[in-house]
DSSP file (Angstrom, degrees, kcal/mol; ACC not computed):
  #  RESIDUE AA STRUCTURE BP1 BP2  ACC     N-H-->O    O-->H-N    N-H-->O    O-->H-N    TCO  KAPPA ALPHA  PHI   PSI    X-CA   Y-CA   Z-CA
    1    1 A M     >        0   0    0      0, 0.0     4,-2.2     0, 0.0     5,-0.2   0.000 360.0 360.0 360.0 -39.5  -10.7    3.3  -21.8
    2    2 A K  H  >  +     0   0    0      1,-0.2     4,-2.4     2,-0.2     5,-0.2   0.915 360.0  50.9 -64.4 -40.3   -7.7    3.4  -19.4
    3    3 A N  H  > S+     0   0    0      1,-0.2     4,-2.6     2,-0.2    -1,-0.2   0.901 109.1  50.9 -62.1 -41.4   -9.9    2.2  -16.5
    4    4 A T  H  > S+     0   0    0      2,-0.2     4,-2.3     1,-0.2    -1,-0.2   0.899 110.6  48.1 -65.3 -42.0  -11.2   -0.7  -18.6
    5    5 A S  H  X S+     0   0    0     -4,-2.2     4,-2.3     2,-0.2    -1,-0.2   0.924 113.1  48.3 -61.6 -44.7   -7.7   -1.8  -19.5
    6    6 A F  H  X S+     0   0    0     -4,-2.4     4,-2.1     1,-0.2    -2,-0.2   0.922 111.6  49.6 -64.2 -43.1   -6.6   -1.6  -15.9
    7    7 A A  H  X S+     0   0    0     -4,-2.6     4,-2.0     1,-0.2    -1,-0.2   0.896 110.5  50.8 -63.8 -39.7   -9.6   -3.5  -14.7
    8    8 A A  H  X S+     0   0    0     -4,-2.3     4,-2.3     1,-0.2    -1,-0.2   0.883 109.0  51.3 -62.8 -40.5   -8.9   -6.2  -17.3
    9    9 A L  H  X S+     0   0    0     -4,-2.3     4,-2.6     1,-0.2    -2,-0.2   0.908 108.6  51.7 -63.8 -41.7   -5.3   -6.4  -16.2
   10   10 A L  H  X S+     0   0    0     -4,-2.1     4,-2.6     2,-0.2    -2,-0.2   0.897 110.0  48.9 -64.1 -41.4   -6.4   -6.9  -12.5
   11   11 A I  H  X S+     0   0    0     -4,-2.0     4,-2.6     2,-0.2    -2,-0.2   0.933 112.3  47.1 -65.1 -46.0   -8.8   -9.7  -13.5
   12   12 A V  H  X S+     0   0    0     -4,-2.3     4,-2.5     2,-0.2    -2,-0.2   0.917 113.7  49.2 -59.5 -45.6   -6.1  -11.5  -15.5
   13   13 A T  H  X S+     0   0    0     -4,-2.6     4,-1.2     2,-0.2    -2,-0.2   0.925 113.0  46.9 -62.4 -45.0   -3.6  -11.1  -12.7
   14   14 A S  H  X S+     0   0    0     -4,-2.6     4,-0.8     1,-0.2     3,-0.2   0.899 112.6  48.3 -64.9 -40.7   -6.1  -12.4  -10.1
   15   15 A I  H >X S+     0   0    0     -4,-2.6     4,-1.0     1,-0.2     3,-0.9   0.914 107.5  56.6 -66.1 -40.0   -7.1  -15.3  -12.2
   16   16 A G  H 3< S+     0   0    0     -4,-2.5    -1,-0.2     1,-0.3    -2,-0.2   0.798 107.7  48.2 -61.3 -29.0   -3.4  -16.2  -12.8
   17   17 A T  H 3< S+     0   0    0     -4,-1.2    -1,-0.3    -3,-0.2    -2,-0.2   0.650 102.4  64.1 -88.2 -12.9   -2.7  -16.4   -9.0
   18   18 A C  H << S+     0   0    0     -3,-0.9     2,-0.5    -4,-0.8    -2,-0.2   0.826  95.2  62.6 -78.8 -30.5   -5.7  -18.6   -8.3
   19   19 A F  S  < S-     0   0    0     -4,-1.0     2,-0.2    -3,-0.1    -1,-0.1  -0.831  76.9-136.4-106.9 129.5   -4.6  -21.6  -10.3
   20   20 A A        -     0   0    0     -2,-0.5    -3,-0.0     1,-0.1    -2,-0.0  -0.532  21.7-129.7 -77.7 143.7   -1.5  -23.6   -9.5
   21   21 A G     >  -     0   0    0     -2,-0.2     4,-2.3     1,-0.1     3,-0.3  -0.356  32.7 -92.9 -84.4 173.4    0.7  -24.6  -12.4
   22   22 A P  H  > S+     0   0    0      0, 0.0     4,-2.3     0, 0.0     5,-0.1   0.826 125.8  51.9 -59.0 -34.2    1.9  -28.1  -13.1
   23   23 A S  H  > S+     0   0    0      2,-0.2     4,-2.5     1,-0.2     5,-0.1   0.873 108.3  51.2 -74.5 -33.6    5.2  -27.5  -11.2
   24   24 A S  H  > S+     0   0    0     -3,-0.3     4,-2.4     2,-0.2    -1,-0.2   0.917 111.4  48.8 -63.7 -41.9    3.3  -26.2   -8.1
   25   25 A D  H  X S+     0   0    0     -4,-2.3     4,-2.5     1,-0.2    -2,-0.2   0.923 110.9  49.0 -62.2 -44.5    1.2  -29.3   -8.2
   26   26 A A  H  X S+     0   0    0     -4,-2.3     4,-2.4     1,-0.2    -2,-0.2   0.899 110.5  51.8 -61.0 -39.8    4.2  -31.5   -8.5
   27   27 A A  H  X S+     0   0    0     -4,-2.5     4,-2.9     2,-0.2    -2,-0.2   0.931 109.1  49.3 -63.9 -43.8    5.8  -29.7   -5.6
   28   28 A R  H  X S+     0   0    0     -4,-2.4     4,-2.7     1,-0.2     5,-0.2   0.931 111.8  49.2 -60.5 -45.9    2.7  -30.2   -3.4
   29   29 A T  H  X S+     0   0    0     -4,-2.5     4,-2.3     1,-0.2    -1,-0.2   0.913 111.3  50.4 -59.9 -42.0    2.7  -33.9   -4.3
   30   30 A H  H  X S+     0   0    0     -4,-2.4     4,-2.2     2,-0.2    -2,-0.2   0.938 111.0  47.5 -59.6 -50.6    6.5  -34.1   -3.4
   31   31 A F  H  X S+     0   0    0     -4,-2.9     4,-2.6     1,-0.2    -2,-0.2   0.916 113.6  48.4 -61.1 -43.6    5.9  -32.4    0.0
   32   32 A N  H  X S+     0   0    0     -4,-2.7     4,-2.2     1,-0.2    -1,-0.2   0.892 109.8  51.2 -64.5 -39.4    3.0  -34.7    0.8
   33   33 A A  H  X>S+     0   0    0     -4,-2.3     5,-2.0    -5,-0.2     4,-1.0   0.883 109.8  50.0 -66.1 -37.9    4.9  -37.8   -0.2
   34   34 A I  H ><5S+     0   0    0     -4,-2.2     3,-0.7     3,-0.2    -2,-0.2   0.953 111.8  49.0 -59.2 -50.6    7.8  -36.7    2.0
   35   35 A A  H 3<5S+     0   0    0     -4,-2.6    48,-2.6     1,-0.3    -2,-0.2   0.871 115.0  43.4 -59.6 -38.9    5.4  -36.2    4.9
   36   36 A S  H 3<5S-     0   0    0     -4,-2.2    -1,-0.3    46,-0.2    -2,-0.2   0.585 109.3-122.0 -85.9  -9.4    3.7  -39.6    4.4
   37   37 A G  T <<5 +     0   0    0     -4,-1.0     2,-1.5    -3,-0.7    -3,-0.2   0.728  56.7 154.4  78.1  21.4    7.1  -41.4    3.9
   38   38 A D    >>< +     0   0    0     -5,-2.0     4,-2.3    -6,-0.2     3,-0.6  -0.639  17.2 179.3 -88.0  86.6    6.0  -42.6    0.5
   39   39 A L  H 3> S+     0   0    0     -2,-1.5     4,-2.7     1,-0.2    -1,-0.2   0.820  75.0  58.4 -60.6 -35.4    9.5  -43.1   -1.1
   40   40 A S  H 3> S+     0   0    0      2,-0.2     4,-1.3     1,-0.2    -1,-0.2   0.880 110.3  43.3 -65.4 -35.8    8.2  -44.3   -4.4
   41   41 A V  H <> S+     0   0    0     -3,-0.6     4,-0.5     2,-0.2    -2,-0.2   0.902 113.0  52.6 -75.4 -38.7    6.1  -41.1   -5.0
   42   42 A V  H >< S+     0   0    0     -4,-2.3     3,-0.9     1,-0.2    -2,-0.2   0.948 114.0  43.4 -56.6 -47.4    9.0  -38.9   -3.7
   43   43 A M  H >< S+     0   0    0     -4,-2.7     3,-1.4     1,-0.2    -1,-0.2   0.749  98.6  70.2 -76.4 -25.1   11.4  -40.6   -6.2
   44   44 A R  H 3< S+     0   0    0     -4,-1.3    -1,-0.2     1,-0.3    -2,-0.1   0.673  91.1  61.4 -70.1 -14.5    9.2  -40.7   -9.3
   45   45 A G  T << S+     0   0    0     -3,-0.9    81,-3.2    -4,-0.5    -1,-0.3   0.508  83.7 103.1 -88.6  -3.4    9.3  -36.9   -9.8
   46   46 A Y  E <   -a  126   0A   0     -3,-1.4    81,-0.2    79,-0.2    75,-0.0  -0.511  65.9-131.8 -84.4 145.2   13.1  -36.7  -10.3
   47   47 A A  E     -     0   0A   0     79,-2.7    19,-0.1    -2,-0.2    -1,-0.1  -0.144  44.9 -81.6 -77.1-175.8   14.9  -36.3  -13.6
   48   48 A A  E    S+     0   0A   0      1,-0.3    18,-0.5    17,-0.1    -2,-0.1   0.875 122.8  21.0 -64.5 -42.5   17.9  -38.6  -14.6
   49   49 A Q  E    S+     0   0A   0     16,-0.1    -1,-0.3    17,-0.1    78,-0.0  -0.526  84.8 171.6-126.9  64.7   20.6  -36.8  -12.6
   50   50 A P  E     -     0   0A   0      0, 0.0    15,-3.0     0, 0.0     2,-0.4  -0.211  19.8-146.0 -73.9 165.1   18.9  -34.8   -9.9
   51   51 A Q  E     -aB 128  64A   0     76,-1.3    78,-2.1    13,-0.2     2,-0.5  -0.999   6.4-163.8-132.3 135.0   20.7  -32.9   -7.1
   52   52 A L  E     -aB 129  63A   0     11,-2.8    11,-3.2    -2,-0.4     2,-0.7  -0.983   3.6-162.6-118.9 123.8   19.4  -32.4   -3.5
   53   53 A N  E     -aB 130  62A   0     76,-3.4    78,-2.6    -2,-0.5     2,-0.7  -0.925   8.8-168.4-106.4 109.2   21.1  -29.7   -1.4
   54   54 A W  E     -aB 131  61A   0      7,-3.1     7,-3.0    -2,-0.7     2,-0.6  -0.897   3.3-167.5-104.8 115.8   20.2  -30.4    2.2
   55   55 A I  E     -a  132   0A   0     76,-3.2    78,-2.7    -2,-0.7     5,-0.1  -0.910  52.0   0.0-113.2 110.6   21.1  -27.4    4.4
   56   56 A G  S    S+     0   0    0     -2,-0.6     3,-0.3     1,-0.3     5,-0.1  -0.004  90.6  59.0 100.1 154.5   21.1  -27.9    8.1
   57   57 A G  S >  S-     0   0    0      1,-0.2     3,-1.5     2,-0.1    -1,-0.3  -0.135 101.9 -51.6  82.8 179.0   20.3  -30.8   10.4
   58   58 A P  T 3  S+     0   0    0      0, 0.0    -1,-0.2     0, 0.0    -2,-0.0   0.682 134.5  52.8 -69.0 -19.3   21.7  -34.3   10.6
   59   59 A L  T 3  S+     0   0    0     -3,-0.3    -5,-0.2     2,-0.1    -2,-0.1   0.220  76.7 149.2-100.1  15.9   21.4  -35.0    6.8
   60   60 A D    <   +     0   0    0     -3,-1.5     2,-0.3    -7,-0.1    -5,-0.2  -0.213  33.3  76.4 -51.1 131.7   23.2  -31.7    5.8
   61   61 A G  E    S-B   54   0A   0     -7,-3.0    -7,-3.1    -5,-0.1     2,-0.5  -0.895  80.7 -73.6 153.2-179.5   25.0  -32.2    2.6
   62   62 A T  E     -B   53   0A   0     -2,-0.3     2,-0.4    -9,-0.2    -9,-0.2  -0.949  37.1-165.1-113.0 126.6   24.7  -32.5   -1.2
   63   63 A Y  E     -B   52   0A   0    -11,-3.2   -11,-2.8    -2,-0.5     2,-0.4  -0.945   3.9-167.1-115.1 131.9   23.2  -35.6   -2.8
   64   64 A V  E     +B   51   0A   0     -2,-0.4     4,-0.5   -13,-0.2   -13,-0.2  -0.967  50.0  17.3-124.2 131.0   23.6  -36.3   -6.4
   65   65 A G  S  > S-     0   0    0    -15,-3.0     4,-2.4    -2,-0.4     5,-0.2   0.103  88.3 -83.5  91.3 152.8   21.7  -39.0   -8.4
   66   66 A A  H  > S+     0   0    0    -18,-0.5     4,-3.0     1,-0.2     5,-0.2   0.872 125.1  51.8 -59.2 -42.3   18.5  -40.9   -7.6
   67   67 A E  H  > S+     0   0    0      2,-0.2     4,-2.0     1,-0.2    -1,-0.2   0.935 112.5  45.1 -65.9 -45.6   20.2  -43.6   -5.5
   68   68 A D  H  > S+     0   0    0     -4,-0.5     4,-1.5     2,-0.2    -2,-0.2   0.917 117.1  44.7 -64.0 -44.2   22.0  -41.1   -3.3
   69   69 A I  H  X S+     0   0    0     -4,-2.4     4,-2.5     1,-0.2     5,-0.2   0.894 110.8  54.6 -67.5 -40.1   18.9  -38.9   -2.9
   70   70 A G  H  X S+     0   0    0     -4,-3.0     4,-2.2    -5,-0.2    -1,-0.2   0.879 106.6  51.5 -56.0 -41.1   16.7  -42.0   -2.3
   71   71 A N  H  X S+     0   0    0     -4,-2.0     4,-2.1     2,-0.2    -1,-0.2   0.875 109.5  50.1 -66.8 -37.9   19.0  -43.1    0.6
   72   72 A A  H  X S+     0   0    0     -4,-1.5     4,-2.3     2,-0.2    -2,-0.2   0.933 112.2  46.4 -64.6 -47.2   18.8  -39.6    2.2
   73   73 A W  H  X S+     0   0    0     -4,-2.5     4,-2.7     1,-0.2    -2,-0.2   0.858 110.0  54.3 -66.9 -33.8   15.0  -39.6    2.0
   74   74 A E  H  X S+     0   0    0     -4,-2.2     4,-2.1    -5,-0.2    -1,-0.2   0.929 110.3  46.4 -63.8 -45.0   14.9  -43.2    3.4
   75   75 A K  H  X S+     0   0    0     -4,-2.1     4,-1.9     2,-0.2    -2,-0.2   0.915 113.2  49.4 -62.2 -42.2   17.0  -42.1    6.4
   76   76 A F  H  X S+     0   0    0     -4,-2.3     4,-3.2     1,-0.2     5,-0.4   0.936 110.1  50.7 -61.2 -48.5   14.8  -39.1    6.9
   77   77 A G  H  X S+     0   0    0     -4,-2.7     4,-2.3     1,-0.2    -1,-0.2   0.889 111.7  47.6 -58.2 -41.9   11.6  -41.1    6.8
   78   78 A K  H  < S+     0   0    0     -4,-2.1    -1,-0.2    -5,-0.2    -2,-0.2   0.878 117.3  42.4 -68.4 -37.9   12.9  -43.6    9.3
   79   79 A A  H  < S+     0   0    0     -4,-1.9    -2,-0.2    -5,-0.2    -1,-0.2   0.888 123.8  34.1 -74.8 -42.5   14.0  -40.9   11.7
   80   80 A A  H  < S-     0   0    0     -4,-3.2    30,-0.6    -5,-0.2    -3,-0.2   0.810  88.1-162.0 -88.5 -32.0   11.0  -38.6   11.4
   81   81 A G     <  -     0   0    0     -4,-2.3    -1,-0.1    -5,-0.4   -44,-0.1  -0.239  53.5 -13.0  72.1-172.4    8.1  -41.0   10.9
   82   82 A P  S    S-     0   0    0      0, 0.0     2,-0.3     0, 0.0   -46,-0.2  -0.329  75.2-165.6 -63.3 142.4    4.8  -39.8    9.5
   83   83 A L        -     0   0    0    -48,-2.6     2,-0.4   -51,-0.2    26,-0.2  -0.903  23.1-129.0-129.8 154.7    4.4  -36.1    9.4
   84   84 A K  E     -C  108   0A   0     24,-2.8    24,-3.0    -2,-0.3     2,-0.4  -0.857  32.1-150.7 -94.9 139.4    1.8  -33.5    8.9
   85   85 A V  E     -C  107   0A   0     -2,-0.4     2,-0.4    22,-0.2    22,-0.2  -0.936  16.7-175.7-120.2 139.3    2.7  -30.9    6.3
   86   86 A T  E     -C  106   0A   0     20,-2.1    20,-2.8    -2,-0.4     2,-0.5  -1.000   8.5-163.9-128.6 130.8    1.7  -27.3    5.9
   87   87 A V  E     +C  105   0A   0     -2,-0.4     2,-0.3    18,-0.2    18,-0.2  -0.962  14.3 168.2-119.5 126.0    2.7  -25.3    2.9
   88   88 A V  E     +C  104   0A   0     16,-2.8    16,-2.7    -2,-0.5    -2,-0.0  -0.917  57.6  21.7-131.8 161.4    2.6  -21.5    2.8
   89   89 A N  E    S+     0   0A   0     -2,-0.3     2,-0.4     1,-0.2    -1,-0.1   0.850  73.7 177.9  54.8  40.6    3.9  -18.7    0.4
   90   90 A L  E     -     0   0A   0     13,-0.2     2,-0.4    -3,-0.1    13,-0.2  -0.616   1.8-179.8 -74.9 126.5    4.2  -21.2   -2.5
   91   91 A E  E     -C  102   0A   0     11,-2.8    11,-2.5    -2,-0.4     2,-0.4  -0.985  13.6-160.3-131.4 140.9    5.3  -19.3   -5.6
   92   92 A E  E     -C  101   0A   0     -2,-0.4     2,-0.4     9,-0.2     9,-0.2  -0.984   3.4-170.3-123.7 130.4    6.0  -20.7   -9.1
   93   93 A S  E     -C  100   0A   0      7,-2.8     7,-2.6    -2,-0.4     2,-0.4  -0.976  15.4-177.6-116.2 131.1    8.1  -19.0  -11.8
   94   94 A V  E     +C   99   0A   0     -2,-0.4     5,-0.2     5,-0.2    -2,-0.0  -0.979  16.3 158.5-133.5 142.8    8.0  -20.4  -15.3
   95   95 A N  E >   -C   98   0A   0      3,-2.5     3,-1.4    -2,-0.4    -2,-0.0  -0.889  60.3 -85.1-142.9 176.4    9.6  -19.8  -18.6
   96   96 A P  T 3  S+     0   0    0      0, 0.0     3,-0.1     0, 0.0    -2,-0.0   0.671 124.9  55.0 -62.6 -15.1   10.0  -22.1  -21.7
   97   97 A K  T 3  S-     0   0    0      1,-0.3     2,-0.3    25,-0.1    26,-0.2   0.638 122.0 -63.3 -89.9 -16.9   13.2  -23.6  -20.2
   98   98 A G  E <   -C   95   0A   0     -3,-1.4    -3,-2.5    24,-0.2     2,-0.3  -0.992  48.7 -91.3 161.5-169.1   11.7  -24.7  -16.9
   99   99 A A  E     -CD  94 121A   0     22,-2.2    22,-3.5    -2,-0.3     2,-0.4  -0.984  15.0-153.8-142.7 150.4   10.1  -23.8  -13.6
  100  100 A T  E     -CD  93 120A   0     -7,-2.6    -7,-2.8    -2,-0.3     2,-0.5  -0.993   9.4-167.2-125.1 133.5   11.1  -22.9  -10.1
  101  101 A V  E     -CD  92 119A   0     18,-2.8    18,-3.1    -2,-0.4     2,-0.4  -0.977   6.4-177.1-118.5 130.2    8.8  -23.4   -7.1
  102  102 A S  E     +CD  91 118A   0    -11,-2.5   -11,-2.8    -2,-0.5     2,-0.3  -0.950  11.8 156.3-123.5 147.8    9.7  -21.9   -3.7
  103  103 A A  E     - D   0 117A   0     14,-2.1    14,-3.0    -2,-0.4     2,-0.6  -0.988  43.7-117.8-162.5 157.2    7.7  -22.3   -0.5
  104  104 A N  E     -CD  88 116A   0    -16,-2.7   -16,-2.8    -2,-0.3     2,-0.4  -0.920  41.2-170.9 -97.7 126.7    7.8  -22.2    3.3
  105  105 A V  E     -CD  87 115A   0     10,-3.1    10,-3.3    -2,-0.6     2,-0.6  -0.969  15.4-161.0-127.9 132.8    7.0  -25.8    4.5
  106  106 A L  E     -CD  86 114A   0    -20,-2.8   -20,-2.1    -2,-0.4     2,-0.5  -0.954   3.9-167.6-112.0 119.5    6.3  -27.0    8.0
  107  107 A F  E     -CD  85 113A   0      6,-2.8     6,-3.2    -2,-0.6     2,-0.5  -0.937  11.7-163.7-106.0 125.2    6.6  -30.7    8.6
  108  108 A E  E     +C   84   0A   0    -24,-3.0   -24,-2.8    -2,-0.5     2,-0.1  -0.942  36.8 102.4-117.1 127.6    5.2  -31.6   12.0
  109  109 A G  S    S-     0   0    0     -2,-0.5   -26,-0.1     2,-0.5   -28,-0.1  -0.409  91.6  -6.3-159.2-121.5    5.8  -34.9   13.8
  110  110 A K  S    S-     0   0    0    -30,-0.6   -29,-0.1     1,-0.2    -2,-0.1   0.887 142.3  -2.7 -57.2 -37.5    8.1  -35.7   16.8
  111  111 A Q  S    S-     0   0    0    -31,-0.1    -2,-0.5    -4,-0.1    -1,-0.2  -0.979  90.1 -94.5-148.0 153.2    9.3  -32.1   16.4
  112  112 A P        -     0   0    0      0, 0.0     2,-0.5     0, 0.0    -4,-0.2  -0.516  32.0-161.9 -74.8 140.0    8.5  -29.3   14.0
  113  113 A I  E     -D  107   0A   0     -6,-3.2    -6,-2.8    -2,-0.2     2,-0.6  -0.958   3.0-160.5-123.3 111.5   10.8  -29.0   11.0
  114  114 A K  E     -D  106   0A   0     -2,-0.5    20,-2.9    -8,-0.2     2,-0.4  -0.814  15.6-174.8 -95.3 123.7   10.6  -25.6    9.3
  115  115 A V  E     -DE 105 133A   0    -10,-3.3   -10,-3.1    -2,-0.6     2,-0.7  -0.957  27.1-150.4-126.4 133.3   12.0  -25.8    5.7
  116  116 A R  E     -DE 104 132A   0     16,-2.9    16,-2.0    -2,-0.4     2,-0.4  -0.920  34.2-160.9 -95.0 115.7   12.6  -23.1    3.1
  117  117 A Y  E     +DE 103 131A   0    -14,-3.0   -14,-2.1    -2,-0.7     2,-0.4  -0.838  21.2 178.4-111.6 135.4   12.1  -25.2   -0.1
  118  118 A V  E     -DE 102 130A   0     12,-2.0    12,-2.7    -2,-0.4     2,-0.4  -0.983   7.4-176.4-133.6 122.0   13.2  -24.4   -3.6
  119  119 A L  E     -DE 101 129A   0    -18,-3.1   -18,-2.8    -2,-0.4     2,-0.5  -0.953   9.6-158.7-120.7 137.6   12.6  -26.9   -6.4
  120  120 A T  E     -DE 100 128A   0      8,-3.0     7,-3.1    -2,-0.4     8,-1.4  -0.962  11.3-168.2-118.3 126.9   13.7  -26.5  -10.0
  121  121 A F  E     -DE  99 126A   0    -22,-3.5   -22,-2.2    -2,-0.5     2,-0.4  -0.893   9.8-175.7-115.8 143.1   12.0  -28.4  -12.8
  122  122 A R  E >  S- E   0 125A   0      3,-2.5     3,-2.2    -2,-0.4   -24,-0.2  -0.995  79.8  -4.5-133.9 135.0   12.9  -29.0  -16.4
  123  123 A D  T 3  S-     0   0    0     -2,-0.4     3,-0.1     1,-0.3    -1,-0.1   0.863 131.5 -58.5  48.6  39.9   10.6  -30.8  -18.8
  124  124 A G  T 3  S+     0   0    0      1,-0.2     2,-0.3   -77,-0.0    -1,-0.3   0.476 115.9 108.2  77.7   1.8    8.3  -31.5  -15.9
  125  125 A L  E <  S- E   0 122A   0     -3,-2.2    -3,-2.5   -79,-0.0     2,-0.5  -0.868  75.7-106.5-117.9 149.5   10.9  -33.3  -13.8
  126  126 A L  E     +aE  46 121A   0    -81,-3.2   -79,-2.7    -2,-0.3    -5,-0.2  -0.584  41.4 163.4 -74.9 119.4   12.7  -32.3  -10.7
  127  127 A V  E     +     0   0A   0     -7,-3.1   -76,-1.3    -2,-0.5     2,-0.3   0.681  66.1  21.6-108.5 -27.4   16.4  -31.5  -11.4
  128  128 A N  E     -aE  51 120A   0     -8,-1.4    -8,-3.0   -78,-0.2     2,-0.4  -0.996  61.3-176.4-149.4 138.8   17.5  -29.5   -8.4
  129  129 A E  E     -aE  52 119A   0    -78,-2.1   -76,-3.4    -2,-0.3     2,-0.5  -0.999   7.6-164.9-139.5 132.7   16.1  -29.3   -4.9
  130  130 A T  E     -aE  53 118A   0    -12,-2.7   -12,-2.0    -2,-0.4     2,-0.6  -0.984   4.4-176.1-119.6 120.5   17.1  -27.2   -1.9
  131  131 A W  E     -aE  54 117A   0    -78,-2.6   -76,-3.2    -2,-0.5     2,-0.6  -0.949  10.3-178.9-113.7 104.9   15.8  -28.2    1.6
  132  132 A Q  E     -aE  55 116A   0    -16,-2.0   -16,-2.9    -2,-0.6     2,-0.3  -0.917  21.1-141.2-112.8 112.6   17.0  -25.5    4.0
  133  133 A I  E     + E   0 115A   0    -78,-2.7   -18,-0.2    -2,-0.6   -76,-0.1  -0.557  25.0 176.3 -71.6 131.0   16.1  -26.0    7.6
  134  134 A D    >   -     0   0    0    -20,-2.9     3,-2.3    -2,-0.3    -2,-0.0  -0.794  17.6-168.4-140.9  93.7   15.2  -22.6    9.1
  135  135 A P  T 3  S+     0   0    0      0, 0.0    -1,-0.1     0, 0.0   -20,-0.1   0.743  91.3  49.0 -55.5 -25.6   14.0  -22.6   12.7
  136  136 A K  T 3  S+     0   0    0    -22,-0.1     2,-0.0     2,-0.1     3,-0.0   0.300  80.7 133.8 -98.1   8.3   12.9  -19.0   12.5
  137  137 A L    <   -     0   0    0     -3,-2.3     2,-0.8     1,-0.1    -3,-0.0  -0.322  61.3-119.1 -61.5 136.2   10.9  -19.4    9.2
  138  138 A A        +     0   0    0      2,-0.0     2,-0.4   -24,-0.0    -1,-0.1  -0.698  45.0 159.4 -81.1 108.6    7.5  -17.9    9.2
  139  139 A V        -     0   0    0     -2,-0.8     2,-0.4     2,-0.0   -34,-0.0  -0.853  26.9-153.6-133.3  98.3    4.9  -20.6    8.7
  140  140 A A        -     0   0    0     -2,-0.4     2,-0.5     2,-0.0    -2,-0.0  -0.572  12.5-168.6 -74.5 124.5    1.5  -19.5    9.9
  141  141 A V        -     0   0    0     -2,-0.4     2,-0.5   -55,-0.0    -2,-0.0  -0.968  10.7-147.6-118.4 121.6   -0.6  -22.4   10.9
  142  142 A A              0   0    0     -2,-0.5    -2,-0.0     1,-0.1     0, 0.0  -0.783 360.0 360.0 -87.6 124.5   -4.3  -22.1   11.7
  143  143 A Y              0   0    0     -2,-0.5    -1,-0.1     0, 0.0    -2,-0.0   0.373 360.0 360.0-111.7 360.0   -5.6  -24.4   14.3
């Protein structure tokens, strides 16, 4: 009986890790929109008063509100151009009050940009975002 319970727990745990939740899907959409420079898709995921904490690089700072955040993403898109995006170690934590998604993200274009990303969602919308540039971040890319 103990072995059966343990086996059932392993199956449930494995299944749970195979499927992305809605916040993970929203995070991937957000990352892809940033990479493609699609500002309308980037901005549609935000709640009414979001905050972006950009740590490192020329856009370092805290941006509050959709207009302020939109201006930052517009500057980034113009400077970086189209990018290839690779997402690894994506993790989603959920409870009834919201969800947090964290990931290591590599944006490749004129130069590689390694980002430790943390997104906080409430009611399915992005309320807080941390973009931390980390040149030593481990992002394994298979070529």
